[in-house]
VOBA-1610 file (N, C-alpha, C; in pm, whole numbers, padded with zeros to 5 digits, always signed):
BEGIN
Met-04879+05175-03759Met-04847+05069-03817Met-04793+04969-03656Ile-04819+04850-03695Ile-04807+04791-03620Ile-04664+04738-03592Lys-04572+04752-03516Lys-04436+04695-03492Lys-04406+04581-03473Ile-04341+04429-03519Ile-04359+04321-03472Ile-04266+04326-03407Lys-04256+04233-03281Lys-04134+04240-03175Lys-04097+04134-03205Lys-03963+04071-03245Lys-03878+03938-03250Lys-03869+03910-03078Asn-03885+03798-03018Asn-03901+03709-02894Asn-03689+03699-02920Gln-03618+03784-02844Gln-03474+03718-02830Gln-03462+03670-02667Ala-03561+03619-02643Ala-03534+03478-02490Ala-03483+03404-02596Gly-03357+03256-02530Gly-03354+03182-02604Gly-03180+03167-02628Phe-03197+03022-02626Phe-03045+02971-02741Phe-03048+02968-02862Thr-02901+02985-02922Thr-02904+02985-03011Thr-02834+02839-03059Leu-02848+02772-03192Leu-02804+02616-03158Leu-02630+02677-03172Val-02601+02765-03238Val-02473+02751-03208Val-02397+02778-03022Glu-02461+02831-02940Glu-02489+02849-02826Glu-02489+02713-02748Met-02590+02701-02792Met-02633+02540-02706Met-02462+02489-02742Met-02411+02487-02852Met-02324+02406-02917Met-02163+02404-02842Val-02140+02538-02821Val-02070+02573-02770Val-02076+02522-02657Met-02189+02578-02550Met-02217+02516-02401Met-02205+02369-02369Leu-02258+02261-02433Leu-02193+02131-02482Leu-02073+02105-02530Val-01982+02165-02578Val-01822+02103-02578Val-01743+02208-02437Ile-01815+02277-02410Ile-01759+02288-02256Ile-01774+02219-02168Phe-01876+02142-02144Phe-01967+02145-02056Phe-01880+01945-02076Ala-01824+01925-02154Ala-01789+01750-02217Ala-01664+01812-02149Val-01597+01899-02206Val-01417+01943-02137Val-01420+01926-02000Ile-01487+01983-01927Ile-01521+01967-01783Ile-01459+01836-01744Phe-01677+01782-01815Phe-01636+01658-01769Phe-01509+01556-01772Thr-01439+01547-01853Thr-01380+01451-01877Thr-01296+01466-01790Leu-01222+01672-01794Leu-01098+01698-01712Leu-01163+01630-01572Ser-01262+01607-01524Ser-01308+01571-01369Ser-01238+01433-01384Leu-01356+01375-01477Leu-01274+01210-01491Leu-01134+01169-01464Val-01109+01234-01562Val-00950+01170-01543Val-00847+01219-01441Asn-00887+01315-01333Asn-00841+01385-01193Asn-00928+01285-01112Tyr-01042+01204-01182Tyr-01092+01093-01038Tyr-01009+00995-01038Arg-00981+00923-01207Arg-00921+00776-01181Arg-00806+00803-01113Lys-00704+00918-01123Lys-00565+00990-01101Lys-00591+00927-00916Gly-00712+00999-00891Gly-00711+01019-00709Gly-00771+00861-00681Glu-00824+00767-00739Glu-00815+00676-00749Glu-00721+00563-00752Arg-00635+00562-00827Arg-00518+00523-00799Arg-00382+00541-00665Leu-00385+00674-00659Leu-00330+00796-00567Leu-00350+00667-00391Glu-00561+00645-00432Glu-00584+00649-00282Glu-00516+00469-00278Val-00586+00387-00390Val-00496+00270-00342Val-00350+00239-00286Phe-00298+00318-00385Phe-00161+00330-00314Phe-00152+00371-00197Arg-00186+00462-00159Arg-00221+00495-00009Arg-00278+00466+00123Leu-00358+00366+00002Leu-00425+00208+00132Leu-00246+00092+00139Ala-00285+00097+00044Ala-00151-00014+00061Ala-00040-00011+00149Thr+00009+00169+00169Thr+00128+00201+00241Thr+00055+00196+00388Ser-00053+00226+00407Ser-00084+00213+00549Ser-00150+00074+00613Gly-00072-00040+00488Gly-00142-00213+00534Gly-00010-00241+00543Val+00096-00226+00516Val+00221-00186+00527Val+00233-00218+00636Ala+00267-00020+00686Ala+00284+00017+00826Ala+00151-00056+00934Ser+00073-00121+00884Ser-00031-00152+01010Ser+00074-00246+01067Ala+00092-00345+00940Ala+00124-00504+00952Ala+00278-00475+01062Ile+00352-00445+01015Ile+00492-00384+01121Ile+00470-00388+01276Arg+00357-00262+01265Arg+00313-00222+01377Arg+00242-00376+01498Gln+00137-00442+01362Gln+00128-00542+01448Gln+00203-00644+01523Ala+00300-00677+01430Ala+00401-00713+01440Ala+00507-00677+01614Gln+00476-00566+01662Gln+00556-00486+01744Gln+00438-00501+01830Thr+00333-00533+01819Thr+00226-00545+01930Thr+00213-00685+01978Ser+00242-00756+01883Ser+00218-00904+01951Ser+00385-00949+02024Ala+00461-00875+01955Ala+00594-00895+02041Ala+00596-00897+02174Leu+00494-00733+02186Leu+00489-00695+02286Leu+00382-00743+02418Thr+00320-00787+02368Thr+00215-00912+02448Thr+00187-01057+02420Gly+00262-01093+02361Gly+00253-01221+02385Gly+00218-01283+02307Phe+00123-01221+02191Phe-00006-01312+02113Phe+00038-01411+02114Gly-00085-01525+02101Gly-00069-01671+02106Gly+00063-01758+02172Ser+00125-01676+02267Ser+00238-01769+02316Ser+00183-01844+02464Glu+00226-01899+02548Glu+00266-01996+02680Glu+00268-01821+02790Ala+00255-01849+02901Ala+00264-01741+02955Ala+00463-01714+02995Asp+00493-01801+03003Asp+00642-01849+03033Asp+00734-01817+02921Leu+00654-01820+02749Leu+00750-01770+02636Leu+00705-01653+02579Ser+00785-01578+02555Ser+00731-01450+02429Ser+00804-01447+02283Pro+00777-01534+02263Pro+00851-01554+02121Pro+00839-01351+02010Ala+00907-01390+01958Ala+00951-01251+01831Ala+00842-01277+01761Tyr+00813-01163+01706Tyr+00714-01118+01561Tyr+00794-01078+01425Gly+00772-01067+01312Gly+00824-01025+01191Gly+00715-00989+01097Val+00805-00945+01021Val+00737-00882+00875Val+00787-00924+00766Tyr+00805-00988+00633Tyr+00958-01041+00568Tyr+00857-01000+00520Phe+01013-00931+00384Phe+00959-00882+00204Phe+01085-00952+00158Asp+01021-00979-00047Asp+01133-01053-00097Asp+01037-00978-00184Leu+01205-00970-00260Leu+01146-00870-00480Leu+01105-01021-00519Ala+01203-01179-00503Ala+01106-01232-00572Ala+00962-01287-00604Ala+00899-01205-00507Ala+00738-01231-00482Ala+00700-01026-00430Pro+00702-00947-00514Pro+00698-00848-00486Pro+00595-00825-00514Asp+00455-00899-00521Asp+00271-00836-00458Asp+00233-00901-00317Gln+00386-00920-00210Gln+00268-00990-00053Gln+00361-00992+00003Tyr+00369-00984+00149Tyr+00472-00993+00212Tyr+00407-01064+00340Leu+00469-01147+00420Leu+00459-01218+00501Leu+00468-01145+00675Phe+00347-01234+00737Phe+00320-01159+00898Phe+00384-01311+00960Phe+00498-01382+00984Phe+00540-01409+01076Phe+00596-01441+01254Lys+00605-01569+01261Lys+00637-01574+01419Lys+00814-01638+01408Asp+00876-01598+01497Asp+01042-01619+01466Asp+01025-01702+01588Asp+01011-01876+01496Asp+01039-01965+01616Asp+01097-02015+01670Asp+01285-01973+01524Asp+01396-02040+01595Asp+01491-01902+01585Asn+01363-01762+01677Asn+01503-01685+01745Asn+01595-01643+01710Asn+01636-01653+01518Asn+01734-01600+01467Asn+01766-01420+01379Gln+01658-01392+01413Gln+01632-01272+01397Gln+01588-01207+01291Ala+01551-01323+01181Ala+01546-01350+01026Ala+01398-01441+00992Tyr+01323-01415+00927Tyr+01224-01486+00856Tyr+01284-01664+00781Ser+01309-01753+00847Ser+01338-01843+00802Ser+01216-01934+00725Ala+01243-01999+00648Ala+01124-02042+00560Ala+01113-02179+00597Gly+01016-02287+00699Gly+00995-02382+00753Gly+01018-02404+00857Leu+01099-02287+00890Leu+01072-02362+01106Leu+00985-02206+01081Asp+00984-02093+01085Asp+00911-01980+01141Asp+00783-02037+01075Glu+00634-02029+01128Glu+00548-01998+01138Glu+00507-01912+01068Val+00419-01886+00999Val+00359-01791+00887Val+00229-01751+00951Ile+00217-01622+01000Ile+00082-01599+01069Ile-00016-01548+00929Glu+00007-01495+00872Glu-00063-01469+00792Glu+00063-01409+00633Thr+00004-01464+00446Thr+00041-01391+00398Thr-00044-01304+00278Val-00019-01172+00322Val-00047-01058+00278Val-00043-01013+00152Phe-00164-01028+00043Phe-00083-00977-00100Phe-00139-00794-00097Leu-00086-00739-00206Leu-00059-00624-00182Leu-00171-00666-00315Pro-00246-00496-00364Pro-00343-00472-00442Pro-00251-00515-00575Ala-00309-00598-00672Ala-00286-00607-00822Ala-00212-00476-00926Glu-00219-00366-00863Glu-00079-00257-00941Glu+00005-00215-00818Ile-00006-00303-00698Ile+00106-00200-00609Ile+00200-00338-00615Glu+00335-00327-00648Glu+00407-00405-00596Glu+00535-00326-00507Leu+00612-00414-00435Leu+00751-00436-00368Leu+00843-00361-00435Ser+00924-00317-00516Ser+01027-00228-00561Ser+01153-00215-00514Gly+01140-00299-00377Gly+01308-00214-00316Gly+01291-00201-00183Tyr+01382-00222-00131Tyr+01471-00212+00004Tyr+01590-00203+00017Thr+01575-00185+00227Thr+01717-00136+00238Thr+01779-00332+00242Gly+01941-00293+00189Gly+01990-00384+00222Gly+02032-00508+00065Asp+02096-00631+00070Asp+02141-00723-00076Asp+02025-00811-00054Gly+01919-00885+00045Gly+01875-00975+00012Gly+01740-00933+00062Pro+01658-01074+00093Pro+01531-01045+00119Pro+01486-00948+00298Val+01456-00904+00347Val+01392-00852+00462Val+01316-00923+00586Ser+01341-00878+00661Ser+01293-00899+00804Ser+01299-00791+00898Ile+01160-00756+00959Ile+01119-00637+01059Ile+01122-00806+01182Val+01183-00761+01269Val+01130-00848+01334Val+01148-00772+01487Phe+01085-00866+01581Phe+01014-00749+01716Phe+01076-00883+01852Ile+01191-00851+01869Ile+01161-00958+02011Ile+01113-00846+02137Pro+01016-00917+02247Pro+01033-00943+02291Pro+01141-00909+02495Pro+01130-00867+02581Pro+01006-00737+02644Pro+01009-00635+02558Lys+01119-00518+02525Lys+01157-00390+02539Lys+01078-00394+02405Pro+00995-00400+02326Pro+01055-00519+02235Pro+01162-00430+02136Thr+01323-00521+02104Thr+01340-00477+01978Thr+01360-00499+01857Thr+01436-00473+01833Thr+01436-00466+01687Thr+01530-00493+01574Tyr+01473-00597+01494Tyr+01602-00591+01387Tyr+01567-00598+01262Phe+01614-00491+01153Phe+01574-00521+01044Phe+01669-00548+00986Thr+01653-00680+00946Thr+01836-00807+00870Thr+01769-00784+00761Ser+01899-00757+00629Ser+01832-00812+00471Ser+01968-00925+00460Gly+01992-01091+00482Gly+02065-01127+00420Gly+02132-01161+00461Leu+02276-01088+00551Leu+02349-01155+00636Leu+02404-01016+00762Ala+02365-00904+00712Ala+02343-00775+00753Ala+02230-00768+00807Thr+02284-00671+00973Thr+02145-00602+01054Thr+02142-00481+01025Phe+02061-00427+01050Phe+02080-00277+01002Phe+01948-00174+01142Gln+02024-00051+01135Gln+01944+00016+01271Gln+01791+00087+01204Ser+01816+00143+01118Ser+01697+00153+01009Ser+01702+00068+00874Gly+01572+00173+00758Gly+01562+00128+00684Gly+01457+00143+00611Glu+01442+00111+00508Glu+01329+00186+00368Glu+01291+00021+00333Ile+01122+00012+00310Ile+01088-00104+00212Ile+01001-00007+00149Thr+01022+00000-00031Thr+00948+00063-00110Thr+00844+00050-00204Leu+00760+00066-00199Leu+00665+00024-00285Leu+00642+00106-00394Arg+00592+00052-00527Arg+00557+00126-00607Arg+00422+00061-00701Leu+00400+00206-00752Leu+00256+00195-00787Leu+00245+00145-00959Asp+00183+00042-01010Asp+00229+00041-01137Asp+00171+00152-01213Lys+00271+00224-01315Lys+00152+00307-01422Lys+00141+00247-01511Asn+00121+00088-01524Asn+00104+00026-01651Asn-00013-00060-01622Tyr-00086-00015-01496Tyr-00197-00102-01441Tyr-00372-00015-01523Glu-00430-00037-01563Glu-00552+00051-01600Glu-00627+00019-01534Phe-00754+00100-01487Phe-00893+00101-01293Phe-00940+00053-01471Phe-01029-00013-01436Phe-01154-00001-01446Phe-01323+00005-01385
//
């Protein structure tokens, strides 16, 4: 008698469907985590940009950037909740240790990414962080008050969609 062997190599349709479902779940989870990582990277870059602007103001005050040899202007960074999507890098021309609109020279207006905004800071009013040469002495001014230290808070907008 001749025996016929069935070839058992291969996948059944059910096994193939289970494999496709598992693959789809893994792909979806990795895509969601990628989007979350992308949002966090944008936030990290924005906070690094703010820190760099503050460091640039300090460096400019130390080096006398853009000034005559006998004049050493103060430089600073200005934050205002009325404009939460931007901050200013300025030269303190009137030497009042704070940003004065119309009196101080705005060197650069820096816009935050669309999904990042300024959400708070130390003090009651807009904040100026000013460095005065030659040491440089640092002033963290908010409204009429000057602080020895302070905080600038940025927020990642949870409603913003990445595409």
